[in-house]
C-alpha positions, 0 to 999 in steps of 0.5 A, spaced: 032 055 719 029 055 726 032 060 731 031 057 739 034 059 745 039 054 748 040 058 755 037 064 758 039 067 765 035 072 768 037 079 770 034 084 775 037 090 771 036 089 764 034 084 759 035 076 760 042 074 757 041 068 752 045 064 748 041 063 741 042 057 736 040 057 729 038 050 726 038 048 718 035 042 715 033 036 719 035 029 721 042 027 722 046 031 727 052 033 721 055 039 724 055 044 729 059 051 728 060 056 734 062 063 734 065 068 739 066 065 746 069 071 749 066 078 749 072 081 745 071 076 739 067 081 734 070 078 728 069 071 730 061 073 731 061 076 724 064 070 721 058 066 724 053 071 722 056 071 715 055 063 715 048 064 718 046 068 712 049 064 707 046 058 710 039 061 710 040 062 702 042 055 701 036 052 705 031 056 701 035 054 695 035 046 697 042 046 698 042 043 705 042 035 703 036 031 706 037 028 713 042 033 715 042 038 720 047 044 722 047 048 728 050 055 729 051 058 735 054 065 733 055 068 740 056 065 747 057 072 751 053 077 748 053 081 755 060 082 755 061 083 748 056 089 749 061 092 754 067 090 750 070 085 756 073 079 754 071 075 759 064 074 763 062 080 765 060 078 772 066 074 775 071 075 769 072 068 768 073 065 761 068 061 758 072 057 754 076 054 760 070 052 763 067 046 759 064 041 759 061 046 764 056 044 770 049 046 770 048 047 777 055 051 778 056 058 777 054 062 771 060 061 766 059 053 768 052 053 766 053 057 760 058 052 758 054 046 760 048 049 756 053 050 749 056 043 751 049 039 751 047 043 745 053 041 741 054 034 743 052 028 738 054 032 732 059 028 727 063 035 726 065 041 730 068 047 728 069 053 732 071 060 730 077 062 735 083 066 735 090 066 739 090 068 747 094 074 744 092 079 740 095 078 733 095 076 726 097 070 723 097 065 717 090 062 716 090 055 719 086 050 722 088 046 728 086 039 730 088 036 737 092 029 737 095 029 730 092 022 727 091 021 720 084 021 720 084 028 723 089 031 719 086 029 712 079 032 715 082 038 717 086 039 710 079 039 707 078 046 709 082 048 704 086 053 708 094 054 707 096 050 714 093 045 718 097 045 725 097 039 730 098 039 737 098 034 743 093 037 748 096 041 754 093 042 761 088 048 759 086 045 753 082 040 757 077 045 759 076 048 752 070 046 747 074 043 742 077 038 747 071 036 750 068 035 743 073 031 741 072 027 748 065 026 746 066 023 739 066 029 735 071 031 730 073 037 732 077 043 729 079 050 731 078 055 725 083 060 727 081 067 725 085 073 726 083 080 729 078 081 735 075 088 736 075 090 729 072 087 722 076 085 716 071 082 711 077 079 707 079 074 713 071 073 714 070 071 707 076 066 707 073 063 714 066 062 712 068 060 705 073 054 708 067 052 713 062 052 707 068 048 703 068 043 709 061 042 709 060 041 702 066 036 702 063 032 707 056 031 703 052 036 708 051 042 703 051 043 696 055 049 695 060 051 689 066 054 692 074 055 690 078 049 691 082 053 696 089 051 698 093 044 698 095 045 706 101 044 709 102 040 715 105 043 721 106 040 728 105 046 733 112 044 737 116 046 731 114 053 730 119 057 733 117 062 738 121 069 738 121 074 744 123 081 746 129 082 751 126 088 754 119 092 754 117 098 750 113 100 744 113 095 738 114 097 731 114 092 726 118 091 720 115 085 717 108 082 714 105 075 716 106 070 711 113 073 709 119 069 708 125 071 713 132 070 713 136 069 720 138 075 722 133 079 719 130 085 723 123 083 725 121 089 729 124 095 733 123 096 741 122 103 743 123 107 749 116 109 751 118 116 754 124 118 750 122 114 743 129 111 741 130 104 739 132 100 745 132 093 742 131 090 735 128 083 735 131 079 729 129 072 726 133 066 729 132 062 723 130 062 716 122 061 715 116 064 714 112 069 719 106 065 722 104 069 727 105 077 729 103 080 736 099 087 734 099 090 741 103 097 741 106 095 747 111 089 748 113 086 755 119 082 756 119 075 754 112 075 751 111 072 745 112 077 739 113 072 733 112 065 731 116 062 725 115 056 721 122 054 720 124 053 713 127 046 712 133 045 707 133 038 703 
């Protein structure tokens, strides 16, 4: 393993801000894995750190195959992470809305440009990522476009679901989209949680990445075969929203089967404590996503459901 500084920004008040990369093996640019792009993505950084630890052990045992190189960038925004701020601490900008970046632009553009330069040219790209909403969801991998080749590759992660979707306007400034545009087969590996560590989730995320690298002939690693993935189109997920704001008291768990009319959550008056609304399932299906915020706002996304199809 070699550790190198991919980008450095001087500071007049504290140590320099740096983006660090870890390289394993030598030769063909086989895979690049990126961890936290936001300052509250502690679980994503943890997943990347655990992957680095596993790859170090594999490399010592000769587990990185000849003529294959892996680059892991665990964190892009350590200064914001130090103060618990989601976006870039200086201007409150989201780095994952600044790709492919600009080496002569503002700080966020320069960070994005440095990461994009380092990550370009790899055959496969994996990003540990999460929803823009704080919540829990069924482990899954997302790929843009929905082509057969991308879906087949995404299935090799061995996660329960592969979600496909057409790029939206804001996707065009994300790492995944720009990877895809530059010829890298890019995948977003969704990790539940932000500001806490969940070992079970981290183990599953790291195992799925190692499983993919093994099946792509990049490393030698004995792992569980995982799941036979179900393929979902993002537009087919049913979104459930509350009609009123208040405290959010959930009544169901992720991956739970629900029936139309089941009570998914109660909304309580924040001052008086009484139930002012009940959120019910509009369809039969499986709970895919649930908000974890204690407060819900009117017409915000509370749940997403995989609609059950009857044959």
